[in-house]
Structure formats: C-alpha cells, structure tokens
All heavy atoms as TSV, in Angstrom:
chain	resi	resn	atom	element	x	y	z
A	1	MET	N	N	0.825	-1.184	0.000
A	1	MET	CA	C	0.000	0.000	0.000
A	1	MET	C	C	0.873	1.254	0.000
A	1	MET	O	O	0.634	2.139	-0.782
A	1	MET	CB	C	-0.929	-0.040	1.205
A	1	MET	CG	C	-1.783	1.181	1.353
A	1	MET	SD	S	-3.352	1.306	0.497
A	1	MET	CE	C	-4.288	-0.049	1.084
A	2	TYR	N	N	1.861	1.342	0.871
A	2	TYR	CA	C	2.718	2.531	0.914
A	2	TYR	C	C	3.517	2.695	-0.372
A	2	TYR	O	O	3.790	3.812	-0.791
A	2	TYR	CB	C	3.669	2.473	2.111
A	2	TYR	CG	C	2.976	2.685	3.427
A	2	TYR	CD1	C	2.779	1.632	4.306
A	2	TYR	CD2	C	2.506	3.940	3.791
A	2	TYR	CE1	C	2.133	1.824	5.517
A	2	TYR	CE2	C	1.856	4.145	4.995
A	2	TYR	CZ	C	1.678	3.073	5.853
A	2	TYR	OH	O	1.034	3.270	7.041
A	3	GLU	N	N	3.863	1.581	-1.006
A	3	GLU	CA	C	4.641	1.678	-2.243
A	3	GLU	C	C	3.834	2.290	-3.384
A	3	GLU	O	O	4.409	2.705	-4.394
A	3	GLU	CB	C	5.186	0.300	-2.651
A	3	GLU	CG	C	4.141	-0.735	-2.914
A	3	GLU	CD	C	3.683	-1.504	-1.667
A	3	GLU	OE1	O	4.170	-1.253	-0.560
A	3	GLU	OE2	O	2.817	-2.368	-1.830
A	4	ASP	N	N	2.526	2.371	-3.232
A	4	ASP	CA	C	1.676	2.974	-4.257
A	4	ASP	C	C	1.622	4.500	-4.162
A	4	ASP	O	O	1.151	5.161	-5.079
A	4	ASP	CB	C	0.251	2.419	-4.164
A	4	ASP	CG	C	0.183	0.950	-4.533
A	4	ASP	OD1	O	0.984	0.513	-5.383
A	4	ASP	OD2	O	-0.653	0.233	-3.968
A	5	ILE	N	N	2.087	5.071	-3.057
A	5	ILE	CA	C	2.082	6.523	-2.890
A	5	ILE	C	C	3.230	7.105	-3.715
A	5	ILE	O	O	4.378	6.719	-3.549
A	5	ILE	CB	C	2.216	6.914	-1.409
A	5	ILE	CG1	C	0.989	6.430	-0.630
A	5	ILE	CG2	C	2.380	8.430	-1.266
A	5	ILE	CD1	C	1.074	6.637	0.864
A	6	THR	N	N	2.899	8.033	-4.606
A	6	THR	CA	C	3.909	8.593	-5.500
A	6	THR	C	C	4.376	9.976	-5.073
A	6	THR	O	O	5.529	10.327	-5.258
A	6	THR	CB	C	3.386	8.664	-6.946
A	6	THR	OG1	O	2.187	9.441	-6.971
A	6	THR	CG2	C	3.130	7.271	-7.503
A	7	GLU	N	N	3.458	10.784	-4.517
A	7	GLU	CA	C	3.849	12.116	-4.066
A	7	GLU	C	C	2.795	12.703	-3.142
A	7	GLU	O	O	1.663	12.228	-3.091
A	7	GLU	CB	C	4.113	13.055	-5.237
A	7	GLU	CG	C	2.893	13.560	-5.949
A	7	GLU	CD	C	3.256	14.500	-7.084
A	7	GLU	OE1	O	3.551	13.998	-8.180
A	7	GLU	OE2	O	3.231	15.726	-6.871
A	8	ILE	N	N	3.209	13.744	-2.418
A	8	ILE	CA	C	2.282	14.505	-1.587
A	8	ILE	C	C	2.502	15.984	-1.857
A	8	ILE	O	O	3.573	16.391	-2.288
A	8	ILE	CB	C	2.439	14.207	-0.072
A	8	ILE	CG1	C	3.822	14.621	0.441
A	8	ILE	CG2	C	2.153	12.760	0.224
A	8	ILE	CD1	C	3.963	14.544	1.952
A	9	THR	N	N	1.470	16.742	-1.612
A	9	THR	CA	C	1.559	18.183	-1.804
A	9	THR	C	C	0.621	18.878	-0.820
A	9	THR	O	O	-0.360	18.296	-0.369
A	9	THR	CB	C	1.208	18.574	-3.250
A	9	THR	OG1	O	1.412	19.966	-3.419
A	9	THR	CG2	C	-0.195	18.215	-3.613
A	10	SER	N	N	0.940	20.107	-0.482
A	10	SER	CA	C	0.056	20.902	0.369
A	10	SER	C	C	-1.142	21.360	-0.438
A	10	SER	O	O	-1.046	21.561	-1.647
A	10	SER	CB	C	0.778	22.141	0.896
A	10	SER	OG	O	1.753	21.798	1.819
A	11	SER	N	N	-2.246	21.540	0.240
A	11	SER	CA	C	-3.438	22.035	-0.432
A	11	SER	C	C	-4.222	22.908	0.529
A	11	SER	O	O	-4.353	22.589	1.698
A	11	SER	CB	C	-4.314	20.867	-0.892
A	11	SER	OG	O	-5.485	21.359	-1.496
A	12	ASN	N	N	-4.712	24.009	0.019
A	12	ASN	CA	C	-5.591	24.847	0.825
A	12	ASN	C	C	-6.995	24.877	0.219
A	12	ASN	O	O	-7.820	25.681	0.583
A	12	ASN	CB	C	-5.036	26.265	0.988
A	12	ASN	CG	C	-4.855	26.969	-0.336
A	12	ASN	OD1	O	-5.184	26.450	-1.382
A	12	ASN	ND2	N	-4.295	28.158	-0.286
A	13	ASN	N	N	-7.243	23.976	-0.713
A	13	ASN	CA	C	-8.547	23.837	-1.343
A	13	ASN	C	C	-9.466	23.061	-0.396
A	13	ASN	O	O	-9.151	21.942	-0.011
A	13	ASN	CB	C	-8.395	23.089	-2.671
A	13	ASN	CG	C	-9.684	22.995	-3.434
A	13	ASN	OD1	O	-10.706	23.524	-3.020
A	13	ASN	ND2	N	-9.636	22.303	-4.562
A	14	ILE	N	N	-10.578	23.650	-0.014
A	14	ILE	CA	C	-11.466	22.967	0.923
A	14	ILE	C	C	-12.406	21.986	0.225
A	14	ILE	O	O	-13.087	21.218	0.879
A	14	ILE	CB	C	-12.284	23.964	1.775
A	14	ILE	CG1	C	-13.171	24.839	0.903
A	14	ILE	CG2	C	-11.379	24.781	2.659
A	14	ILE	CD1	C	-14.190	25.648	1.685
A	15	PHE	N	N	-12.439	21.996	-1.105
A	15	PHE	CA	C	-13.297	21.077	-1.836
A	15	PHE	C	C	-12.504	19.855	-2.272
A	15	PHE	O	O	-11.477	19.956	-2.905
A	15	PHE	CB	C	-13.912	21.766	-3.056
A	15	PHE	CG	C	-14.789	22.916	-2.679
A	15	PHE	CD1	C	-14.337	24.213	-2.816
A	15	PHE	CD2	C	-16.044	22.696	-2.162
A	15	PHE	CE1	C	-15.132	25.280	-2.456
A	15	PHE	CE2	C	-16.856	23.763	-1.794
A	15	PHE	CZ	C	-16.394	25.053	-1.934
A	16	SER	N	N	-13.006	18.699	-1.922
A	16	SER	CA	C	-12.381	17.432	-2.280
A	16	SER	C	C	-13.441	16.583	-2.963
A	16	SER	O	O	-14.212	15.876	-2.308
A	16	SER	CB	C	-11.843	16.740	-1.031
A	16	SER	OG	O	-11.320	15.479	-1.370
A	17	GLY	N	N	-13.503	16.665	-4.278
A	17	GLY	CA	C	-14.561	15.967	-4.997
A	17	GLY	C	C	-15.897	16.593	-4.638
A	17	GLY	O	O	-16.106	17.778	-4.779
A	18	TYR	N	N	-16.799	15.797	-4.118
A	18	TYR	CA	C	-18.109	16.306	-3.727
A	18	TYR	C	C	-18.190	16.597	-2.234
A	18	TYR	O	O	-19.228	16.919	-1.707
A	18	TYR	CB	C	-19.209	15.314	-4.121
A	18	TYR	CG	C	-19.040	13.951	-3.496
A	18	TYR	CD1	C	-19.604	13.665	-2.261
A	18	TYR	CD2	C	-18.321	12.962	-4.140
A	18	TYR	CE1	C	-19.445	12.429	-1.679
A	18	TYR	CE2	C	-18.156	11.727	-3.569
A	18	TYR	CZ	C	-18.725	11.454	-2.346
A	18	TYR	OH	O	-18.551	10.237	-1.767
A	19	ARG	N	N	-17.071	16.498	-1.531
A	19	ARG	CA	C	-17.037	16.763	-0.095
A	19	ARG	C	C	-16.297	18.057	0.198
A	19	ARG	O	O	-15.489	18.522	-0.582
A	19	ARG	CB	C	-16.326	15.627	0.634
A	19	ARG	CG	C	-17.045	14.326	0.513
A	19	ARG	CD	C	-16.356	13.297	1.309
A	19	ARG	NE	N	-17.071	12.040	1.168
A	19	ARG	CZ	C	-16.782	10.974	1.836
A	19	ARG	NH1	N	-15.800	10.979	2.688
A	19	ARG	NH2	N	-17.465	9.871	1.664
A	20	ILE	N	N	-16.561	18.605	1.363
A	20	ILE	CA	C	-15.866	19.804	1.810
A	20	ILE	C	C	-15.010	19.438	3.012
A	20	ILE	O	O	-15.492	18.834	3.961
A	20	ILE	CB	C	-16.865	20.915	2.200
A	20	ILE	CG1	C	-17.683	21.322	0.980
A	20	ILE	CG2	C	-16.136	22.112	2.782
A	20	ILE	CD1	C	-18.772	22.321	1.281
A	21	LEU	N	N	-13.721	19.778	2.946
A	21	LEU	CA	C	-12.830	19.533	4.071
A	21	LEU	C	C	-13.080	20.564	5.156
A	21	LEU	O	O	-13.489	21.683	4.884
A	21	LEU	CB	C	-11.364	19.626	3.621
A	21	LEU	CG	C	-10.880	18.585	2.633
A	21	LEU	CD1	C	-9.451	18.902	2.205
A	21	LEU	CD2	C	-10.931	17.207	3.233
A	22	SER	N	N	-12.787	20.189	6.370
A	22	SER	CA	C	-13.011	21.113	7.485
A	22	SER	C	C	-11.796	21.998	7.744
A	22	SER	O	O	-11.817	22.830	8.638
A	22	SER	CB	C	-13.363	20.327	8.747
A	22	SER	OG	O	-12.299	19.463	9.092
A	23	SER	N	N	-10.738	21.822	6.974
A	23	SER	CA	C	-9.521	22.597	7.194
A	23	SER	C	C	-8.931	23.042	5.863
A	23	SER	O	O	-9.020	22.349	4.863
A	23	SER	CB	C	-8.498	21.729	7.939
A	23	SER	OG	O	-7.258	22.383	8.019
A	24	ARG	N	N	-8.309	24.210	5.878
A	24	ARG	CA	C	-7.598	24.684	4.684
A	24	ARG	C	C	-6.149	24.209	4.689
A	24	ARG	O	O	-5.412	24.465	3.755
A	24	ARG	CB	C	-7.637	26.207	4.615
A	24	ARG	CG	C	-8.969	26.742	4.238
A	24	ARG	CD	C	-8.844	28.211	3.863
A	24	ARG	NE	N	-10.091	28.715	3.346
A	24	ARG	CZ	C	-10.410	28.686	2.058
A	24	ARG	NH1	N	-9.584	28.197	1.182
A	24	ARG	NH2	N	-11.569	29.171	1.658
A	25	ASP	N	N	-5.739	23.540	5.734
A	25	ASP	CA	C	-4.369	23.046	5.867
A	25	ASP	C	C	-4.364	21.542	5.612
A	25	ASP	O	O	-4.245	20.740	6.527
A	25	ASP	CB	C	-3.845	23.362	7.268
A	25	ASP	CG	C	-2.354	23.119	7.392
A	25	ASP	OD1	O	-1.667	23.118	6.354
A	25	ASP	OD2	O	-1.882	22.933	8.520
A	26	ALA	N	N	-4.528	21.159	4.342
A	26	ALA	CA	C	-4.674	19.753	3.984
A	26	ALA	C	C	-3.455	19.245	3.218
A	26	ALA	O	O	-2.598	20.010	2.792
A	26	ALA	CB	C	-5.921	19.568	3.137
A	27	ILE	N	N	-3.414	17.945	3.071
A	27	ILE	CA	C	-2.375	17.270	2.307
A	27	ILE	C	C	-3.074	16.451	1.228
A	27	ILE	O	O	-4.029	15.737	1.515
A	27	ILE	CB	C	-1.545	16.312	3.192
A	27	ILE	CG1	C	-0.860	17.073	4.310
A	27	ILE	CG2	C	-0.525	15.560	2.341
A	27	ILE	CD1	C	-0.218	16.154	5.335
A	28	GLU	N	N	-2.593	16.575	0.010
A	28	GLU	CA	C	-3.103	15.739	-1.072
A	28	GLU	C	C	-2.101	14.629	-1.304
A	28	GLU	O	O	-0.916	14.889	-1.532
A	28	GLU	CB	C	-3.329	16.562	-2.335
A	28	GLU	CG	C	-4.052	15.796	-3.399
A	28	GLU	CD	C	-4.615	16.676	-4.486
A	28	GLU	OE1	O	-4.316	17.888	-4.518
A	28	GLU	OE2	O	-5.374	16.153	-5.322
A	29	ILE	N	N	-2.568	13.402	-1.222
A	29	ILE	CA	C	-1.713	12.231	-1.384
A	29	ILE	C	C	-2.053	11.578	-2.718
A	29	ILE	O	O	-3.187	11.164	-2.944
A	29	ILE	CB	C	-1.922	11.223	-0.238
A	29	ILE	CG1	C	-1.600	11.887	1.098
A	29	ILE	CG2	C	-1.067	9.980	-0.457
A	29	ILE	CD1	C	-1.902	11.022	2.303
A	30	TYR	N	N	-1.069	11.508	-3.594
A	30	TYR	CA	C	-1.243	10.882	-4.899
A	30	TYR	C	C	-0.824	9.424	-4.796
A	30	TYR	O	O	0.249	9.115	-4.289
A	30	TYR	CB	C	-0.397	11.589	-5.958
A	30	TYR	CG	C	-0.849	13.000	-6.208
A	30	TYR	CD1	C	-0.381	14.054	-5.433
A	30	TYR	CD2	C	-1.778	13.272	-7.208
A	30	TYR	CE1	C	-0.821	15.346	-5.647
A	30	TYR	CE2	C	-2.223	14.564	-7.432
A	30	TYR	CZ	C	-1.727	15.593	-6.651
A	30	TYR	OH	O	-2.175	16.871	-6.869
A	31	SER	N	N	-1.690	8.554	-5.294
A	31	SER	CA	C	-1.439	7.120	-5.189
A	31	SER	C	C	-1.893	6.425	-6.462
A	31	SER	O	O	-2.856	6.847	-7.104
A	31	SER	CB	C	-2.214	6.552	-3.993
A	31	SER	OG	O	-2.157	5.151	-3.977
A	32	LYS	N	N	-1.208	5.366	-6.795
A	32	LYS	CA	C	-1.588	4.568	-7.959
A	32	LYS	C	C	-2.927	3.877	-7.731
A	32	LYS	O	O	-3.614	3.522	-8.671
A	32	LYS	CB	C	-0.523	3.508	-8.239
A	32	LYS	CG	C	0.829	4.076	-8.577
A	32	LYS	CD	C	1.853	2.968	-8.661
A	32	LYS	CE	C	3.248	3.533	-8.768
A	32	LYS	NZ	N	4.264	2.482	-8.671
A	33	GLN	N	N	-3.317	3.683	-6.472
A	33	GLN	CA	C	-4.537	2.956	-6.140
A	33	GLN	C	C	-5.741	3.857	-5.845
A	33	GLN	O	O	-6.843	3.368	-5.700
A	33	GLN	CB	C	-4.280	2.060	-4.923
A	33	GLN	CG	C	-3.232	0.997	-5.167
A	33	GLN	CD	C	-3.644	0.019	-6.247
A	33	GLN	OE1	O	-4.789	-0.380	-6.321
A	33	GLN	NE2	N	-2.708	-0.358	-7.100
A	34	ALA	N	N	-5.525	5.161	-5.743
A	34	ALA	CA	C	-6.635	6.072	-5.431
A	34	ALA	C	C	-7.610	6.141	-6.606
A	34	ALA	O	O	-7.193	6.225	-7.760
A	34	ALA	CB	C	-6.105	7.463	-5.096
A	35	PHE	N	N	-8.880	6.142	-6.304
A	35	PHE	CA	C	-9.919	6.124	-7.339
A	35	PHE	C	C	-9.790	7.308	-8.291
A	35	PHE	O	O	-9.865	7.163	-9.496
A	35	PHE	CB	C	-11.302	6.092	-6.679
A	35	PHE	CG	C	-12.423	5.953	-7.665
A	35	PHE	CD1	C	-12.617	4.761	-8.332
A	35	PHE	CD2	C	-13.261	7.014	-7.924
A	35	PHE	CE1	C	-13.647	4.626	-9.245
A	35	PHE	CE2	C	-14.301	6.894	-8.834
A	35	PHE	CZ	C	-14.498	5.693	-9.498
A	36	TRP	N	N	-9.604	8.507	-7.782
A	36	TRP	CA	C	-9.462	9.702	-8.611
A	36	TRP	C	C	-8.010	10.091	-8.806
A	36	TRP	O	O	-7.715	11.177	-9.287
A	36	TRP	CB	C	-10.215	10.877	-7.989
A	36	TRP	CG	C	-11.681	10.660	-7.920
A	36	TRP	CD1	C	-12.402	10.360	-6.808
A	36	TRP	CD2	C	-12.616	10.687	-8.994
A	36	TRP	NE1	N	-13.725	10.214	-7.118
A	36	TRP	CE2	C	-13.883	10.406	-8.465
A	36	TRP	CE3	C	-12.509	10.922	-10.351
A	36	TRP	CZ2	C	-15.033	10.358	-9.249
A	36	TRP	CZ3	C	-13.657	10.879	-11.126
A	36	TRP	CH2	C	-14.886	10.596	-10.580
A	37	GLY	N	N	-7.069	9.263	-8.359
A	37	GLY	CA	C	-5.649	9.553	-8.506
A	37	GLY	C	C	-5.033	10.147	-7.255
A	37	GLY	O	O	-3.832	10.099	-7.077
A	38	SER	N	N	-5.886	10.720	-6.390
A	38	SER	CA	C	-5.369	11.292	-5.152
A	38	SER	C	C	-6.476	11.358	-4.108
A	38	SER	O	O	-7.656	11.260	-4.431
A	38	SER	CB	C	-4.811	12.698	-5.392
A	38	SER	OG	O	-5.847	13.596	-5.725
A	39	VAL	N	N	-6.051	11.523	-2.872
A	39	VAL	CA	C	-6.989	11.746	-1.768
A	39	VAL	C	C	-6.496	12.945	-0.984
A	39	VAL	O	O	-5.295	13.212	-0.933
A	39	VAL	CB	C	-7.124	10.516	-0.833
A	39	VAL	CG1	C	-7.768	9.360	-1.537
A	39	VAL	CG2	C	-5.783	10.114	-0.262
A	40	MET	N	N	-7.421	13.679	-0.403
A	40	MET	CA	C	-7.041	14.822	0.424
A	40	MET	C	C	-7.406	14.508	1.864
A	40	MET	O	O	-8.505	14.026	2.137
A	40	MET	CB	C	-7.746	16.085	-0.050
A	40	MET	CG	C	-7.200	16.546	-1.379
A	40	MET	SD	S	-7.964	18.047	-1.997
A	40	MET	CE	C	-7.506	19.211	-0.768
A	41	ILE	N	N	-6.455	14.779	2.750
A	41	ILE	CA	C	-6.695	14.563	4.169
A	41	ILE	C	C	-6.213	15.789	4.941
A	41	ILE	O	O	-5.435	16.590	4.434
A	41	ILE	CB	C	-5.994	13.301	4.694
A	41	ILE	CG1	C	-4.479	13.420	4.552
A	41	ILE	CG2	C	-6.510	12.047	3.993
A	41	ILE	CD1	C	-3.718	12.357	5.295
A	42	SER	N	N	-6.668	15.893	6.147
A	42	SER	CA	C	-6.256	16.983	7.018
A	42	SER	C	C	-5.912	16.386	8.384
A	42	SER	O	O	-6.741	16.398	9.298
A	42	SER	CB	C	-7.384	17.999	7.124
A	42	SER	OG	O	-6.943	19.113	7.848
A	43	PRO	N	N	-4.699	15.832	8.518
A	43	PRO	CA	C	-4.335	15.184	9.782
A	43	PRO	C	C	-4.197	16.200	10.916
A	43	PRO	O	O	-3.840	17.361	10.693
A	43	PRO	CB	C	-2.995	14.517	9.479
A	43	PRO	CG	C	-2.447	15.266	8.328
A	43	PRO	CD	C	-3.615	15.796	7.552
A	44	MET	N	N	-4.495	15.755	12.129
A	44	MET	CA	C	-4.394	16.638	13.296
A	44	MET	C	C	-2.953	17.085	13.523
A	44	MET	O	O	-2.704	18.232	13.835
A	44	MET	CB	C	-4.925	15.923	14.533
A	44	MET	CG	C	-6.428	15.768	14.508
A	44	MET	SD	S	-7.084	14.856	15.913
A	44	MET	CE	C	-6.564	15.862	17.277
A	45	CYS	N	N	-2.029	16.161	13.373
A	45	CYS	CA	C	-0.604	16.457	13.580
A	45	CYS	C	C	0.099	16.327	12.225
A	45	CYS	O	O	0.709	15.299	11.911
A	45	CYS	CB	C	0.003	15.501	14.596
A	45	CYS	SG	S	-0.795	15.542	16.197
A	46	LYS	N	N	-0.017	17.356	11.420
A	46	LYS	CA	C	0.456	17.323	10.038
A	46	LYS	C	C	1.942	17.002	9.932
A	46	LYS	O	O	2.348	16.144	9.163
A	46	LYS	CB	C	0.148	18.663	9.369
A	46	LYS	CG	C	0.492	18.717	7.904
A	46	LYS	CD	C	0.090	20.056	7.325
A	46	LYS	CE	C	0.518	20.177	5.884
A	46	LYS	NZ	N	0.181	21.475	5.326
A	47	ARG	N	N	2.787	17.688	10.685
A	47	ARG	CA	C	4.232	17.482	10.610
A	47	ARG	C	C	4.610	16.038	10.976
A	47	ARG	O	O	5.398	15.406	10.288
A	47	ARG	CB	C	4.937	18.484	11.542
A	47	ARG	CG	C	6.427	18.426	11.544
A	47	ARG	CD	C	7.158	18.626	10.226
A	47	ARG	NE	N	6.603	19.607	9.342
A	47	ARG	CZ	C	6.687	19.542	8.003
A	47	ARG	NH1	N	7.300	18.556	7.401
A	47	ARG	NH2	N	6.160	20.475	7.257
A	48	GLU	N	N	4.027	15.500	12.046
A	48	GLU	CA	C	4.316	14.126	12.456
A	48	GLU	C	C	3.829	13.132	11.406
A	48	GLU	O	O	4.494	12.137	11.131
A	48	GLU	CB	C	3.675	13.810	13.813
A	48	GLU	CG	C	4.323	14.534	14.969
A	48	GLU	CD	C	3.781	15.950	15.172
A	48	GLU	OE1	O	2.874	16.392	14.420
A	48	GLU	OE2	O	4.284	16.634	16.067
A	49	PHE	N	N	2.672	13.414	10.808
A	49	PHE	CA	C	2.136	12.538	9.772
A	49	PHE	C	C	3.075	12.486	8.570
A	49	PHE	O	O	3.384	11.418	8.055
A	49	PHE	CB	C	0.753	13.031	9.339
A	49	PHE	CG	C	0.123	12.182	8.279
A	49	PHE	CD1	C	-0.575	11.033	8.611
A	49	PHE	CD2	C	0.246	12.522	6.937
A	49	PHE	CE1	C	-1.137	10.243	7.626
A	49	PHE	CE2	C	-0.319	11.739	5.955
A	49	PHE	CZ	C	-1.022	10.594	6.303
A	50	ILE	N	N	3.545	13.638	8.135
A	50	ILE	CA	C	4.453	13.701	6.988
A	50	ILE	C	C	5.770	12.997	7.299
A	50	ILE	O	O	6.300	12.264	6.466
A	50	ILE	CB	C	4.682	15.160	6.548
A	50	ILE	CG1	C	3.379	15.724	5.967
A	50	ILE	CG2	C	5.813	15.263	5.525
A	50	ILE	CD1	C	3.409	17.204	5.696
A	51	ASN	N	N	6.288	13.196	8.493
A	51	ASN	CA	C	7.534	12.521	8.875
A	51	ASN	C	C	7.380	11.007	8.856
A	51	ASN	O	O	8.271	10.295	8.394
A	51	ASN	CB	C	8.005	12.995	10.249
A	51	ASN	CG	C	8.553	14.402	10.213
A	51	ASN	OD1	O	8.981	14.896	9.170
A	51	ASN	ND2	N	8.528	15.075	11.349
A	52	GLU	N	N	6.263	10.510	9.342
A	52	GLU	CA	C	6.022	9.066	9.327
A	52	GLU	C	C	5.860	8.567	7.895
A	52	GLU	O	O	6.361	7.505	7.538
A	52	GLU	CB	C	4.788	8.727	10.164
A	52	GLU	CG	C	4.553	7.257	10.354
A	52	GLU	CD	C	5.667	6.545	11.104
A	52	GLU	OE1	O	6.305	7.167	11.991
A	52	GLU	OE2	O	5.902	5.362	10.807
A	53	LEU	N	N	5.190	9.336	7.070
A	53	LEU	CA	C	5.022	8.961	5.668
A	53	LEU	C	C	6.374	8.912	4.951
A	53	LEU	O	O	6.609	8.027	4.124
A	53	LEU	CB	C	4.085	9.964	4.986
A	53	LEU	CG	C	3.228	9.469	3.850
A	53	LEU	CD1	C	2.381	8.285	4.259
A	53	LEU	CD2	C	2.344	10.580	3.341
A	54	LYS	N	N	7.268	9.843	5.270
A	54	LYS	CA	C	8.616	9.842	4.678
A	54	LYS	C	C	9.363	8.557	5.019
A	54	LYS	O	O	10.071	8.001	4.186
A	54	LYS	CB	C	9.425	11.031	5.186
A	54	LYS	CG	C	9.046	12.348	4.584
A	54	LYS	CD	C	9.912	13.446	5.203
A	54	LYS	CE	C	9.521	14.817	4.775
A	54	LYS	NZ	N	10.320	15.856	5.436
A	55	LYS	N	N	9.212	8.081	6.245
A	55	LYS	CA	C	9.867	6.834	6.665
A	55	LYS	C	C	9.328	5.642	5.880
A	55	LYS	O	O	10.082	4.752	5.496
A	55	LYS	CB	C	9.635	6.581	8.152
A	55	LYS	CG	C	10.334	7.542	9.060
A	55	LYS	CD	C	9.980	7.209	10.501
A	55	LYS	CE	C	10.334	8.333	11.434
A	55	LYS	NZ	N	9.848	8.082	12.804
A	56	ARG	N	N	8.034	5.624	5.682
A	56	ARG	CA	C	7.395	4.475	5.036
A	56	ARG	C	C	7.418	4.543	3.511
A	56	ARG	O	O	7.252	3.525	2.845
A	56	ARG	CB	C	5.957	4.350	5.519
A	56	ARG	CG	C	5.889	4.055	7.004
A	56	ARG	CD	C	4.484	4.055	7.495
A	56	ARG	NE	N	4.442	3.934	8.930
A	56	ARG	CZ	C	3.799	2.971	9.577
A	56	ARG	NH1	N	3.142	2.065	8.909
A	56	ARG	NH2	N	3.802	2.948	10.895
A	57	CYS	N	N	7.598	5.733	2.949
A	57	CYS	CA	C	7.596	5.940	1.490
A	57	CYS	C	C	8.813	6.758	1.091
A	57	CYS	O	O	8.679	7.915	0.668
A	57	CYS	CB	C	6.333	6.678	1.056
A	57	CYS	SG	S	4.811	6.022	1.668
A	58	PRO	N	N	10.005	6.205	1.205
A	58	PRO	CA	C	11.212	6.987	0.935
A	58	PRO	C	C	11.334	7.480	-0.503
A	58	PRO	O	O	12.052	8.438	-0.767
A	58	PRO	CB	C	12.350	6.035	1.299
A	58	PRO	CG	C	11.757	4.669	1.198
A	58	PRO	CD	C	10.312	4.822	1.543
A	59	ASN	N	N	10.619	6.881	-1.438
A	59	ASN	CA	C	10.730	7.273	-2.850
A	59	ASN	C	C	9.678	8.270	-3.302
A	59	ASN	O	O	9.682	8.679	-4.460
A	59	ASN	CB	C	10.674	6.041	-3.746
A	59	ASN	CG	C	11.860	5.147	-3.517
A	59	ASN	OD1	O	12.966	5.616	-3.267
A	59	ASN	ND2	N	11.643	3.849	-3.571
A	60	MET	N	N	8.760	8.657	-2.424
A	60	MET	CA	C	7.724	9.602	-2.834
A	60	MET	C	C	8.305	11.006	-3.004
A	60	MET	O	O	9.283	11.364	-2.371
A	60	MET	CB	C	6.568	9.625	-1.832
A	60	MET	CG	C	6.880	10.366	-0.580
A	60	MET	SD	S	5.441	10.492	0.467
A	60	MET	CE	C	6.181	11.330	1.850
A	61	LYS	N	N	7.663	11.785	-3.867
A	61	LYS	CA	C	8.062	13.170	-4.083
A	61	LYS	C	C	7.238	14.051	-3.149
A	61	LYS	O	O	6.076	13.764	-2.886
A	61	LYS	CB	C	7.786	13.587	-5.525
A	61	LYS	CG	C	8.600	12.836	-6.538
A	61	LYS	CD	C	8.188	13.253	-7.918
A	61	LYS	CE	C	8.869	12.383	-8.949
A	61	LYS	NZ	N	8.351	12.597	-10.292
A	62	ILE	N	N	7.852	15.121	-2.699
A	62	ILE	CA	C	7.136	16.103	-1.898
A	62	ILE	C	C	7.149	17.398	-2.688
A	62	ILE	O	O	8.195	18.011	-2.870
A	62	ILE	CB	C	7.785	16.291	-0.508
A	62	ILE	CG1	C	7.785	14.961	0.242
A	62	ILE	CG2	C	7.063	17.368	0.273
A	62	ILE	CD1	C	8.493	15.001	1.564
A	63	ARG	N	N	5.975	17.761	-3.202
A	63	ARG	CA	C	5.843	18.983	-3.981
A	63	ARG	C	C	5.384	20.110	-3.083
A	63	ARG	O	O	4.521	19.915	-2.244
A	63	ARG	CB	C	4.803	18.801	-5.084
A	63	ARG	CG	C	5.396	18.536	-6.404
A	63	ARG	CD	C	4.432	18.681	-7.526
A	63	ARG	NE	N	3.092	18.242	-7.181
A	63	ARG	CZ	C	2.053	18.397	-7.974
A	63	ARG	NH1	N	2.208	18.970	-9.140
A	63	ARG	NH2	N	0.868	17.988	-7.614
A	64	GLU	N	N	5.947	21.263	-3.292
A	64	GLU	CA	C	5.609	22.444	-2.497
A	64	GLU	C	C	5.978	22.190	-1.036
A	64	GLU	O	O	6.435	21.137	-0.680
A	64	GLU	CB	C	4.125	22.801	-2.632
A	64	GLU	CG	C	3.695	23.051	-4.042
A	64	GLU	CD	C	2.185	23.248	-4.138
A	64	GLU	OE1	O	1.562	23.596	-3.136
A	64	GLU	OE2	O	1.662	23.039	-5.224
A	65	LYS	N	N	5.760	23.166	-0.234
A	65	LYS	CA	C	6.083	23.011	1.180
A	65	LYS	C	C	4.896	22.411	1.909
A	65	LYS	O	O	3.819	22.961	1.919
A	65	LYS	CB	C	6.449	24.353	1.795
A	65	LYS	CG	C	6.937	24.206	3.191
A	65	LYS	CD	C	7.551	25.458	3.680
A	65	LYS	CE	C	8.007	25.210	5.103
A	65	LYS	NZ	N	9.161	25.949	5.449
A	66	CYS	N	N	5.106	21.252	2.502
A	66	CYS	CA	C	4.035	20.570	3.248
A	66	CYS	C	C	4.156	20.851	4.722
A	66	CYS	O	O	5.124	21.029	5.297
A	66	CYS	CB	C	4.089	19.071	3.028
A	66	CYS	SG	S	3.558	18.598	1.384
C-alpha cells in the first residue's frame, strides 16, 4: 500500500470531490490505487504525519512546502 504513494503536496482547497474539508491546511496524497488519482486529508498532527510517511515511502516526491 505505501509503495503505491507517488507524491504529496500541500493544499488549501477545501473542496475534495463532492465533499468539503473542514480545514484549509490539507495534504493531497497521490497514489496509484486512489480512485481519482489522489486523496485529500487533514491530519491533526500534520508534521508528524508527513515525517512518518517519509519513513514508510522513501521514494515519494514532496511537492511544495508541506
């Protein structure tokens, strides 16, 4: 599953498909397995989440400042 993640990027877009995110401080995760190519999440501890993702997905790209 982690090997399918290709990149992450910051997003301040509150619209995610037909849903509205509750935060403007979101992360878009691009994955080979995602239905629309990516998913947007807004983790409570963004920095810790990204650090853990870096450990598990060393080959992913990080676009923009997350």
